[in-house]
MISE-128144 format. One record per residue: chain; residue number from 1; z, x, y negated of N, C-alpha, C in turn. Coordinates in pm, 1 decimal. Layout:
N
<chain:A	resi:NUM	n_up:Z	n_east:X	n_north:Y	ca_up:Z	ca_east:X	ca_north:Y	c_up:Z	c_east:X	c_north:Y>
...
This chain:
131
<chain:A	resi:1	n_up:8127.8	n_east:4778.1	n_north:-4684.8	ca_up:8096.8	ca_east:4913.9	ca_north:-4649.7	c_up:8112.9	c_east:4937.4	c_north:-4499.9>
<chain:A	resi:2	n_up:8203.3	n_east:4865.3	n_north:-4435.2	ca_up:8224.4	ca_east:4878.6	ca_north:-4292.1	c_up:8098.9	c_east:4840.8	c_north:-4215.0>
<chain:A	resi:3	n_up:8025.9	n_east:4738.1	n_north:-4263.0	ca_up:7904.7	ca_east:4697.5	ca_north:-4193.3	c_up:7797.9	c_east:4806.3	c_north:-4199.2>
<chain:A	resi:4	n_up:7789.5	n_east:4880.2	n_north:-4307.3	ca_up:7694.0	ca_east:4990.3	ca_north:-4319.2	c_up:7726.3	c_east:5099.0	c_north:-4217.7>
<chain:A	resi:5	n_up:7853.5	n_east:5127.6	n_north:-4200.2	ca_up:7894.5	ca_east:5229.0	ca_north:-4102.9	c_up:7856.5	c_east:5186.7	c_north:-3962.4>
<chain:A	resi:6	n_up:7875.9	n_east:5059.1	n_north:-3929.4	ca_up:7839.1	ca_east:5010.0	ca_north:-3796.5	c_up:7688.6	c_east:5019.3	c_north:-3775.3>
<chain:A	resi:7	n_up:7609.1	n_east:4984.4	n_north:-3873.7	ca_up:7463.4	ca_east:4992.4	ca_north:-3859.9	c_up:7419.9	c_east:5136.7	c_north:-3840.3>
<chain:A	resi:8	n_up:7478.9	n_east:5226.0	n_north:-3912.2	ca_up:7443.1	ca_east:5366.2	ca_north:-3899.1	c_up:7478.7	c_east:5416.8	c_north:-3760.2>
<chain:A	resi:9	n_up:7594.4	n_east:5379.1	n_north:-3708.7	ca_up:7634.8	ca_east:5419.9	ca_north:-3574.2	c_up:7540.5	c_east:5361.4	c_north:-3470.6>
<chain:A	resi:10	n_up:7502.1	n_east:5235.2	n_north:-3488.0	ca_up:7408.6	ca_east:5172.9	ca_north:-3394.7	c_up:7272.3	c_east:5240.7	c_north:-3400.9>
<chain:A	resi:11	n_up:7229.7	n_east:5273.8	n_north:-3520.6	ca_up:7101.1	ca_east:5341.6	ca_north:-3536.1	c_up:7103.7	c_east:5478.0	c_north:-3468.6>
<chain:A	resi:12	n_up:7216.0	n_east:5547.5	n_north:-3477.6	ca_up:7228.2	ca_east:5678.4	ca_north:-3412.6	c_up:7218.9	c_east:5666.4	c_north:-3261.3>
<chain:A	resi:13	n_up:7270.2	n_east:5559.1	n_north:-3205.6	ca_up:7263.7	ca_east:5539.7	ca_north:-3060.5	c_up:7120.2	c_east:5520.3	c_north:-3014.0>
<chain:A	resi:14	n_up:7039.1	n_east:5455.1	n_north:-3095.2	ca_up:6899.8	ca_east:5429.9	ca_north:-3057.3	c_up:6811.0	c_east:5550.0	c_north:-3080.3>
<chain:A	resi:15	n_up:6843.3	n_east:5635.3	n_north:-3172.3	ca_up:6761.1	ca_east:5750.1	ca_north:-3206.2	c_up:6795.9	c_east:5866.1	c_north:-3113.9>
<chain:A	resi:16	n_up:6694.2	n_east:5924.2	n_north:-3046.1	ca_up:6724.0	ca_east:6036.8	ca_north:-2958.8	c_up:6784.3	c_east:6152.4	c_north:-3038.3>
<chain:A	resi:17	n_up:6880.7	n_east:6216.5	n_north:-2979.1	ca_up:6945.7	ca_east:6329.6	ca_north:-3045.3	c_up:6847.7	c_east:6445.8	c_north:-3055.0>
<chain:A	resi:18	n_up:6847.1	n_east:6511.4	n_north:-3168.9	ca_up:6761.8	ca_east:6628.4	ca_north:-3187.5	c_up:6840.4	c_east:6751.4	c_north:-3144.6>
<chain:A	resi:19	n_up:6770.5	n_east:6845.2	n_north:-3079.5	ca_up:6841.8	ca_east:6964.3	ca_north:-3036.8	c_up:6895.5	c_east:7042.1	c_north:-3156.1>
<chain:A	resi:20	n_up:7009.0	n_east:7105.0	n_north:-3136.8	ca_up:7066.7	ca_east:7187.7	ca_north:-3242.9	c_up:6971.5	c_east:7302.1	c_north:-3272.2>
<chain:A	resi:21	n_up:6962.1	n_east:7338.6	n_north:-3395.5	ca_up:6877.8	ca_east:7452.2	ca_north:-3430.6	c_up:6739.1	c_east:7413.2	c_north:-3477.1>
<chain:A	resi:22	n_up:6709.0	n_east:7285.3	n_north:-3489.5	ca_up:6580.7	ca_east:7246.3	ca_north:-3546.1	c_up:6489.9	c_east:7175.2	c_north:-3446.9>
<chain:A	resi:23	n_up:6366.3	n_east:7159.2	n_north:-3488.4	ca_up:6267.2	ca_east:7084.0	ca_north:-3412.1	c_up:6212.3	c_east:7168.3	c_north:-3296.6>
<chain:A	resi:24	n_up:6158.8	n_east:7098.4	n_north:-3198.9	ca_up:6091.9	ca_east:7164.4	ca_north:-3085.7	c_up:5944.5	c_east:7130.0	c_north:-3091.9>
<chain:A	resi:25	n_up:5863.0	n_east:7208.1	n_north:-3025.2	ca_up:5718.9	ca_east:7186.0	ca_north:-3032.0	c_up:5663.7	c_east:7118.6	c_north:-2907.1>
<chain:A	resi:26	n_up:5741.9	n_east:7027.4	n_north:-2846.7	ca_up:5693.4	ca_east:6951.6	ca_north:-2732.0	c_up:5752.7	c_east:6812.6	c_north:-2734.4>
<chain:A	resi:27	n_up:5689.2	n_east:6723.5	n_north:-2660.6	ca_up:5737.0	ca_east:6586.9	ca_north:-2645.3	c_up:5803.5	c_east:6574.8	c_north:-2508.3>
<chain:A	resi:28	n_up:5904.5	n_east:6489.8	n_north:-2495.7	ca_up:5965.5	ca_east:6469.6	ca_north:-2364.1	c_up:5862.3	c_east:6418.0	c_north:-2264.6>
<chain:A	resi:29	n_up:5874.4	n_east:6458.7	n_north:-2141.7	ca_up:5783.0	ca_east:6417.5	ca_north:-2035.1	c_up:5838.4	c_east:6292.0	c_north:-1970.8>
<chain:A	resi:30	n_up:5756.2	n_east:6190.1	n_north:-1960.3	ca_up:5797.2	ca_east:6063.8	ca_north:-1898.7	c_up:5744.4	c_east:6060.0	c_north:-1755.9>
<chain:A	resi:31	n_up:5833.6	n_east:6041.1	n_north:-1660.8	ca_up:5799.1	ca_east:6033.8	ca_north:-1519.5	c_up:5818.8	c_east:5890.0	c_north:-1475.6>
<chain:A	resi:32	n_up:5718.9	n_east:5833.6	n_north:-1406.9	ca_up:5725.7	ca_east:5694.3	ca_north:-1363.5	c_up:5841.6	c_east:5673.9	c_north:-1266.9>
<chain:A	resi:33	n_up:5896.5	n_east:5554.2	n_north:-1269.0	ca_up:5998.9	ca_east:5518.1	ca_north:-1171.2	c_up:5933.8	c_east:5514.6	c_north:-1033.6>
<chain:A	resi:34	n_up:6009.6	n_east:5546.7	n_north:-930.2	ca_up:5953.9	ca_east:5553.8	ca_north:-794.9	c_up:5887.3	c_east:5424.6	c_north:-750.7>
<chain:A	resi:35	n_up:5936.7	n_east:5310.8	n_north:-797.7	ca_up:5876.3	ca_east:5184.9	ca_north:-756.4	c_up:5737.9	c_east:5163.2	c_north:-816.9>
<chain:A	resi:36	n_up:5696.7	n_east:5248.6	n_north:-910.0	ca_up:5564.0	ca_east:5238.1	ca_north:-971.4	c_up:5462.7	c_east:5332.7	c_north:-908.4>
<chain:A	resi:37	n_up:5501.6	n_east:5403.7	n_north:-802.5	ca_up:5413.8	ca_east:5503.2	ca_north:-742.0	c_up:5375.4	c_east:5457.1	c_north:-602.2>
<chain:A	resi:38	n_up:5251.6	n_east:5407.7	n_north:-586.1	ca_up:5209.3	ca_east:5363.9	ca_north:-452.7	c_up:5185.7	c_east:5485.1	c_north:-362.8>
<chain:A	resi:39	n_up:5210.4	n_east:5468.4	n_north:-233.3	ca_up:5188.1	ca_east:5578.8	ca_north:-139.6	c_up:5070.6	c_east:5546.1	c_north:-48.7>
<chain:A	resi:40	n_up:4960.1	n_east:5614.3	n_north:-72.3	ca_up:4843.2	ca_east:5602.2	ca_north:14.0	c_up:4854.7	c_east:5710.4	c_north:120.2>
<chain:A	resi:41	n_up:4829.4	n_east:5673.1	n_north:245.7	ca_up:4840.9	ca_east:5769.1	ca_north:355.0	c_up:4704.7	c_east:5793.1	c_north:417.9>
<chain:A	resi:42	n_up:4688.1	n_east:5913.8	n_north:471.2	ca_up:4562.7	ca_east:5953.4	ca_north:536.0	c_up:4595.7	c_east:6014.1	c_north:672.5>
<chain:A	resi:43	n_up:4502.7	n_east:6000.9	n_north:768.9	ca_up:4528.3	ca_east:6057.2	ca_north:902.2	c_up:4536.1	c_east:6210.3	c_north:897.3>
<chain:A	resi:44	n_up:4632.2	n_east:6266.1	n_north:968.5	ca_up:4643.9	ca_east:6411.3	ca_north:980.6	c_up:4609.9	c_east:6457.1	c_north:1121.5>
<chain:A	resi:45	n_up:4658.7	n_east:6382.7	n_north:1222.1	ca_up:4628.3	ca_east:6418.6	ca_north:1360.5	c_up:4641.1	c_east:6294.9	c_north:1448.2>
<chain:A	resi:46	n_up:4588.1	n_east:6309.5	n_north:1568.9	ca_up:4597.3	ca_east:6204.8	ca_north:1670.1	c_up:4658.5	c_east:6266.5	c_north:1795.1>
<chain:A	resi:47	n_up:4741.2	n_east:6191.6	n_north:1862.2	ca_up:4785.7	ca_east:6226.7	ca_north:1995.9	c_up:4735.5	c_east:6114.0	c_north:2083.7>
<chain:A	resi:48	n_up:4639.5	n_east:6146.0	n_north:2168.4	ca_up:4568.3	ca_east:6041.6	ca_north:2240.5	c_up:4494.6	c_east:5957.1	c_north:2137.6>
<chain:A	resi:49	n_up:4516.5	n_east:5827.9	n_north:2140.3	ca_up:4453.4	ca_east:5738.1	ca_north:2042.6	c_up:4548.3	c_east:5699.8	c_north:1929.2>
<chain:A	resi:50	n_up:4669.0	n_east:5755.3	n_north:1927.0	ca_up:4766.8	ca_east:5720.6	ca_north:1824.8	c_up:4746.2	c_east:5808.4	c_north:1701.7>
<chain:A	resi:51	n_up:4727.7	n_east:5741.7	n_north:1589.0	ca_up:4704.2	ca_east:5810.5	ca_north:1461.3	c_up:4837.3	c_east:5838.0	c_north:1392.0>
<chain:A	resi:52	n_up:4849.7	n_east:5959.7	n_north:1336.8	ca_up:4966.8	ca_east:5997.8	ca_north:1257.9	c_up:4918.0	c_east:6040.3	c_north:1121.1>
<chain:A	resi:53	n_up:4986.5	n_east:5992.1	n_north:1018.5	ca_up:4938.5	ca_east:6009.1	ca_north:882.0	c_up:5038.0	c_east:6085.7	c_north:795.5>
<chain:A	resi:54	n_up:4986.6	n_east:6130.5	n_north:680.9	ca_up:5070.3	ca_east:6190.6	ca_north:576.3	c_up:5030.7	c_east:6126.0	c_north:443.8>
<chain:A	resi:55	n_up:5116.5	n_east:6135.9	n_north:344.8	ca_up:5076.9	ca_east:6083.9	ca_north:213.5	c_up:4953.7	c_east:6159.6	c_north:162.0>
<chain:A	resi:56	n_up:4861.8	n_east:6086.4	n_north:102.6	ca_up:4742.6	ca_east:6149.7	ca_north:44.8	c_up:4784.8	c_east:6250.3	c_north:-62.4>
<chain:A	resi:57	n_up:4883.8	n_east:6212.1	n_north:-140.4	ca_up:4941.1	ca_east:6301.2	ca_north:-240.5	c_up:5089.3	c_east:6313.9	c_north:-210.6>
<chain:A	resi:58	n_up:5131.7	n_east:6433.0	n_north:-174.2	ca_up:5272.3	ca_east:6456.6	ca_north:-142.5	c_up:5348.6	c_east:6470.7	c_north:-273.7>
<chain:A	resi:59	n_up:5456.3	n_east:6394.3	n_north:-290.4	ca_up:5532.6	ca_east:6401.9	ca_north:-415.1	c_up:5580.3	c_east:6545.1	c_north:-443.9>
<chain:A	resi:60	n_up:5574.7	n_east:6584.0	n_north:-568.6	ca_up:5614.9	ca_east:6719.7	ca_north:-608.0	c_up:5763.0	c_east:6744.1	c_north:-582.9>
<chain:A	resi:61	n_up:5842.9	n_east:6638.2	n_north:-580.0	ca_up:5983.6	ca_east:6653.9	ca_north:-545.3	c_up:6000.5	c_east:6708.9	c_north:-404.3>
<chain:A	resi:62	n_up:5910.2	n_east:6672.3	n_north:-314.1	ca_up:5913.6	ca_east:6724.5	ca_north:-177.4	c_up:5884.4	c_east:6874.6	c_north:-179.9>
<chain:A	resi:63	n_up:5788.1	n_east:6914.9	n_north:-262.1	ca_up:5756.5	ca_east:7057.2	ca_north:-276.2	c_up:5877.0	c_east:7133.0	c_north:-331.7>
<chain:A	resi:64	n_up:5944.4	n_east:7073.9	n_north:-428.7	ca_up:6061.9	ca_east:7138.9	ca_north:-486.2	c_up:6173.3	c_east:7154.1	c_north:-382.6>
<chain:A	resi:65	n_up:6192.7	n_east:7052.8	n_north:-298.4	ca_up:6292.6	ca_east:7062.3	ca_north:-191.8	c_up:6257.4	c_east:7175.4	c_north:-95.6>
<chain:A	resi:66	n_up:6129.3	n_east:7183.4	n_north:-60.2	ca_up:6082.5	ca_east:7289.1	ca_north:30.3	c_up:6105.7	c_east:7427.0	c_north:-31.0>
<chain:A	resi:67	n_up:6071.2	n_east:7442.9	n_north:-157.6	ca_up:6088.6	ca_east:7572.2	ca_north:-223.4	c_up:6236.7	c_east:7610.7	c_north:-233.1>
<chain:A	resi:68	n_up:6322.0	n_east:7513.6	n_north:-261.1	ca_up:6466.3	ca_east:7541.8	ca_north:-266.9	c_up:6516.6	c_east:7588.3	c_north:-130.7>
<chain:A	resi:69	n_up:6477.4	n_east:7514.1	n_north:-26.1	ca_up:6520.8	ca_east:7549.0	ca_north:109.4	c_up:6463.9	c_east:7685.5	c_north:149.6>
<chain:A	resi:70	n_up:6338.5	n_east:7711.8	n_north:114.4	ca_up:6275.6	ca_east:7840.2	ca_north:147.2	c_up:6347.8	c_east:7955.2	c_north:78.5>
<chain:A	resi:71	n_up:6393.1	n_east:7934.5	n_north:-43.8	ca_up:6467.4	ca_east:8038.6	ca_north:-115.3	c_up:6600.9	c_east:8066.3	c_north:-47.5>
<chain:A	resi:72	n_up:6658.3	n_east:7963.9	n_north:13.1	ca_up:6788.8	ca_east:7978.4	ca_north:78.2	c_up:6778.4	c_east:8040.9	c_north:216.8>
<chain:A	resi:73	n_up:6679.5	n_east:7994.7	n_north:296.0	ca_up:6674.9	ca_east:8034.4	ca_north:437.2	c_up:6542.1	c_east:8097.1	c_north:479.7>
<chain:A	resi:74	n_up:6445.4	n_east:8103.8	n_north:391.0	ca_up:6314.2	ca_east:8157.2	ca_north:425.9	c_up:6216.0	c_east:8045.6	c_north:456.7>
<chain:A	resi:75	n_up:6087.5	n_east:8076.8	n_north:442.0	ca_up:5982.8	ca_east:7975.2	ca_north:459.9	c_up:5977.4	c_east:7920.2	c_north:602.4>
<chain:A	resi:76	n_up:5995.9	n_east:8004.9	n_north:701.7	ca_up:5987.0	ca_east:7956.8	ca_north:839.8	c_up:6092.4	c_east:7851.4	c_north:870.1>
<chain:A	resi:77	n_up:6215.5	n_east:7874.0	n_north:828.5	ca_up:6321.5	ca_east:7777.0	ca_north:855.1	c_up:6313.7	c_east:7655.3	c_north:763.5>
<chain:A	resi:78	n_up:6245.9	n_east:7667.0	n_north:652.0	ca_up:6230.6	ca_east:7553.2	ca_north:560.4	c_up:6117.4	c_east:7461.1	c_north:604.0>
<chain:A	resi:79	n_up:6034.7	n_east:7506.4	n_north:698.1	ca_up:5917.6	ca_east:7428.8	ca_north:738.8	c_up:5954.4	c_east:7301.3	c_north:813.8>
<chain:A	resi:80	n_up:6049.4	n_east:7306.6	n_north:905.4	ca_up:6083.9	ca_east:7187.1	ca_north:984.1	c_up:6129.5	c_east:7071.5	c_north:895.7>
<chain:A	resi:81	n_up:6222.1	n_east:7093.5	n_north:800.1	ca_up:6258.9	ca_east:6981.3	ca_north:713.2	c_up:6140.1	c_east:6926.7	c_north:632.1>
<chain:A	resi:82	n_up:6048.6	n_east:7014.9	n_north:591.9	ca_up:5929.1	ca_east:6969.5	ca_north:519.6	c_up:5843.8	c_east:6880.2	c_north:609.9>
<chain:A	resi:83	n_up:5821.4	n_east:6924.1	n_north:732.9	ca_up:5739.8	ca_east:6844.7	ca_north:825.6	c_up:5803.1	c_east:6708.8	c_north:852.2>
<chain:A	resi:84	n_up:5933.0	n_east:6707.6	n_north:874.4	ca_up:6001.3	ca_east:6581.0	ca_north:900.7	c_up:5988.7	c_east:6487.6	c_north:781.2>
<chain:A	resi:85	n_up:6006.2	n_east:6541.9	n_north:662.3	ca_up:5998.1	ca_east:6459.4	ca_north:541.0	c_up:5857.9	c_east:6403.7	c_north:520.6>
<chain:A	resi:86	n_up:5755.8	n_east:6484.5	n_north:543.1	ca_up:5617.6	ca_east:6441.5	ca_north:517.2	c_up:5563.2	c_east:6356.2	c_north:631.1>
<chain:A	resi:87	n_up:5586.0	n_east:6398.7	n_north:754.9	ca_up:5532.5	ca_east:6325.7	ca_north:869.6	c_up:5612.2	c_east:6199.9	c_north:900.9>
<chain:A	resi:88	n_up:5744.7	n_east:6208.9	n_north:883.8	ca_up:5832.6	ca_east:6103.1	ca_north:929.1	c_up:5884.9	c_east:6138.7	c_north:1067.4>
<chain:A	resi:89	n_up:5996.3	n_east:6078.7	n_north:1103.9	ca_up:6062.5	ca_east:6109.4	ca_north:1230.8	c_up:5973.4	c_east:6082.5	c_north:1351.9>
<chain:A	resi:90	n_up:5902.4	n_east:5968.7	n_north:1351.2	ca_up:5821.4	ca_east:5932.5	ca_north:1468.1	c_up:5711.5	c_east:6034.4	c_north:1495.6>
<chain:A	resi:91	n_up:5639.5	n_east:6073.3	n_north:1391.8	ca_up:5530.3	ca_east:6169.5	ca_north:1409.8	c_up:5584.5	c_east:6307.0	c_north:1447.9>
<chain:A	resi:92	n_up:5695.6	n_east:6347.2	n_north:1386.3	ca_up:5754.6	ca_east:6477.4	ca_north:1418.4	c_up:5800.9	c_east:6478.7	c_north:1564.6>
<chain:A	resi:93	n_up:5865.0	n_east:6370.1	n_north:1607.4	ca_up:5910.4	ca_east:6360.0	ca_north:1746.5	c_up:5792.0	c_east:6360.2	c_north:1842.1>
<chain:A	resi:94	n_up:5683.0	n_east:6293.8	n_north:1804.2	ca_up:5563.2	ca_east:6293.5	ca_north:1888.3	c_up:5509.7	c_east:6435.5	c_north:1906.2>
<chain:A	resi:95	n_up:5510.9	n_east:6514.3	n_north:1799.2	ca_up:5468.4	ca_east:6654.7	ca_north:1811.1	c_up:5564.0	c_east:6733.2	c_north:1901.0>
<chain:A	resi:96	n_up:5693.6	n_east:6713.0	n_north:1882.3	ca_up:5794.0	ca_east:6782.2	ca_north:1963.7	c_up:5775.3	c_east:6753.8	c_north:2112.8>
<chain:A	resi:97	n_up:5741.5	n_east:6630.3	n_north:2142.7	ca_up:5734.0	ca_east:6588.6	ca_north:2281.7	c_up:5596.6	c_east:6607.0	c_north:2344.4>
<chain:A	resi:98	n_up:5498.5	n_east:6650.2	n_north:2266.4	ca_up:5363.2	ca_east:6667.7	ca_north:2318.1	c_up:5352.0	c_east:6796.2	c_north:2399.2>
<chain:A	resi:99	n_up:5310.9	n_east:6782.9	n_north:2524.5	ca_up:5286.4	ca_east:6899.4	ca_north:2608.9	c_up:5148.3	c_east:6958.4	c_north:2583.9>
<chain:A	resi:100	n_up:5060.0	n_east:6882.5	n_north:2520.0	ca_up:4922.8	ca_east:6927.3	ca_north:2497.7	c_up:4904.0	c_east:6999.4	c_north:2364.3>
<chain:A	resi:101	n_up:5001.7	n_east:6995.0	n_north:2275.4	ca_up:4991.7	ca_east:7059.9	ca_north:2144.4	c_up:4978.7	c_east:7210.7	c_north:2161.3>
<chain:A	resi:102	n_up:4875.6	n_east:7267.7	n_north:2098.5	ca_up:4855.9	ca_east:7412.3	ca_north:2106.6	c_up:4915.5	c_east:7480.7	c_north:1983.5>
<chain:A	resi:103	n_up:4934.1	n_east:7610.3	n_north:1994.3	ca_up:4984.5	ca_east:7688.6	ca_north:1880.6	c_up:4890.8	c_east:7677.7	c_north:1762.2>
<chain:A	resi:104	n_up:4760.7	n_east:7681.4	n_north:1788.3	ca_up:4662.0	ca_east:7672.7	ca_north:1680.6	c_up:4668.1	c_east:7537.4	c_north:1611.5>
<chain:A	resi:105	n_up:4684.9	n_east:7430.9	n_north:1688.5	ca_up:4694.4	ca_east:7297.2	ca_north:1630.7	c_up:4820.5	c_east:7283.7	c_north:1545.6>
<chain:A	resi:106	n_up:4932.1	n_east:7332.4	n_north:1596.4	ca_up:5056.4	ca_east:7326.3	ca_north:1521.3	c_up:5045.4	c_east:7407.9	c_north:1393.4>
<chain:A	resi:107	n_up:4987.5	n_east:7525.7	n_north:1403.2	ca_up:4969.3	ca_east:7609.4	ca_north:1284.2	c_up:4881.5	c_east:7539.5	c_north:1180.9>
<chain:A	resi:108	n_up:4776.3	n_east:7472.9	n_north:1224.9	ca_up:4688.7	ca_east:7398.8	ca_north:1132.8	c_up:4763.9	c_east:7284.9	c_north:1064.8>
<chain:A	resi:109	n_up:4843.0	n_east:7211.4	n_north:1141.8	ca_up:4920.9	ca_east:7100.1	ca_north:1085.8	c_up:5017.4	c_east:7152.6	c_north:980.3>
<chain:A	resi:110	n_up:5087.7	n_east:7260.5	n_north:1012.4	ca_up:5183.4	ca_east:7319.3	ca_north:917.2	c_up:5111.5	c_east:7367.7	c_north:792.2>
<chain:A	resi:111	n_up:4999.5	n_east:7438.7	n_north:808.7	ca_up:4924.0	ca_east:7490.3	ca_north:693.9	c_up:4877.2	c_east:7378.1	c_north:602.5>
<chain:A	resi:112	n_up:4825.8	n_east:7271.3	n_north:661.2	ca_up:4777.1	ca_east:7158.4	ca_north:581.6	c_up:4891.3	c_east:7097.1	c_north:501.1>
<chain:A	resi:113	n_up:5005.0	n_east:7074.3	n_north:566.3	ca_up:5117.5	ca_east:7009.9	ca_north:497.7	c_up:5171.2	c_east:7098.8	c_north:386.2>
<chain:A	resi:114	n_up:5187.5	n_east:7228.0	n_north:412.7	ca_up:5238.5	ca_east:7318.6	ca_north:309.0	c_up:5141.0	c_east:7323.6	c_north:191.3>
<chain:A	resi:115	n_up:5011.6	n_east:7334.2	n_north:219.5	ca_up:4912.2	ca_east:7339.0	ca_north:110.8	c_up:4908.1	c_east:7208.2	c_north:33.3>
<chain:A	resi:116	n_up:4919.8	n_east:7095.3	n_north:102.8	ca_up:4921.7	ca_east:6965.5	ca_north:34.5	c_up:5046.6	c_east:6951.4	c_north:-51.5>
<chain:A	resi:117	n_up:5158.5	n_east:7000.6	n_north:-1.6	ca_up:5284.1	ca_east:6988.2	ca_north:-75.8	c_up:5285.3	c_east:7077.9	c_north:-198.8>
<chain:A	resi:118	n_up:5242.0	n_east:7201.6	n_north:-182.5	ca_up:5249.0	ca_east:7297.8	ca_north:-292.5	c_up:5128.6	c_east:7293.5	c_north:-384.7>
<chain:A	resi:119	n_up:5019.5	n_east:7234.7	n_north:-340.6	ca_up:4899.2	ca_east:7230.9	ca_north:-423.3	c_up:4851.1	c_east:7371.1	c_north:-452.0>
<chain:A	resi:120	n_up:4820.9	n_east:7399.3	n_north:-577.6	ca_up:4770.4	ca_east:7530.9	ca_north:-616.5	c_up:4881.5	c_east:7628.3	c_north:-651.5>
<chain:A	resi:121	n_up:5005.8	n_east:7593.2	n_north:-622.3	ca_up:5117.3	ca_east:7679.7	ca_north:-660.8	c_up:5106.0	c_east:7818.6	c_north:-598.5>
<chain:A	resi:122	n_up:5061.4	n_east:7825.3	n_north:-471.9	ca_up:5047.9	ca_east:7956.2	ca_north:-408.2	c_up:4941.8	c_east:8038.9	c_north:-478.8>
<chain:A	resi:123	n_up:4827.4	n_east:7976.7	n_north:-513.2	ca_up:4721.5	ca_east:8048.4	ca_north:-583.2	c_up:4768.5	c_east:8095.4	c_north:-719.6>
<chain:A	resi:124	n_up:4836.5	n_east:8008.3	n_north:-792.8	ca_up:4885.1	ca_east:8044.5	ca_north:-926.7	c_up:4983.9	c_east:8159.3	c_north:-918.5>
<chain:A	resi:125	n_up:5072.3	n_east:8153.4	n_north:-819.7	ca_up:5170.2	ca_east:8259.3	ca_north:-802.6	c_up:5103.8	c_east:8392.1	c_north:-773.3>
<chain:A	resi:126	n_up:4999.9	n_east:8388.9	n_north:-689.5	ca_up:4929.2	ca_east:8511.3	ca_north:-655.8	c_up:4857.3	c_east:8570.0	c_north:-775.7>
<chain:A	resi:127	n_up:4792.4	n_east:8483.9	n_north:-854.2	ca_up:4720.8	ca_east:8531.3	ca_north:-973.1	c_up:4817.0	c_east:8584.1	c_north:-1078.1>
<chain:A	resi:128	n_up:4928.3	n_east:8512.7	n_north:-1096.0	ca_up:5025.4	ca_east:8555.3	ca_north:-1195.7	c_up:5086.9	c_east:8689.3	c_north:-1157.6>
<chain:A	resi:129	n_up:5107.1	n_east:8708.0	n_north:-1027.4	ca_up:5168.5	ca_east:8831.1	ca_north:-981.5	c_up:5076.4	c_east:8951.8	c_north:-997.2>
<chain:A	resi:130	n_up:4944.3	n_east:8927.4	n_north:-995.1	ca_up:4848.5	ca_east:9036.9	ca_north:-1004.2	c_up:4828.4	c_east:9086.6	c_north:-1145.8>
<chain:A	resi:131	n_up:4853.1	n_east:9000.2	n_north:-1241.5	ca_up:4818.8	ca_east:9057.1	ca_north:-1363.4	c_up:4834.8	c_east:9003.1	c_north:-1490.5>
């Protein structure tokens, strides 16, 4: 009888625990391990002939970090950490040190990165808020 108890305990370890209160109407979401996600990069801007790139698809975790920081300190102060994370230190430093960078160019770079990071979240939020 002891062997039956051990098998049952082992079987319980392998079987996912069901939530208290009954069944749920969804399946768990499986997210790939980071080593299974290739990062393709695309050019965002050039300083002289030097190309600076961003990920073609910005990970949603980066968007979540930005939103958390924006909730804490506001969108303007959350922008610099987002830019550093997406551009990388070298590209961010190149922008900082560029005397030729215009306000319009910087605004375009920021807008592109925020839109790439958030995707359609801004549009969805606006539509949801309206009605």
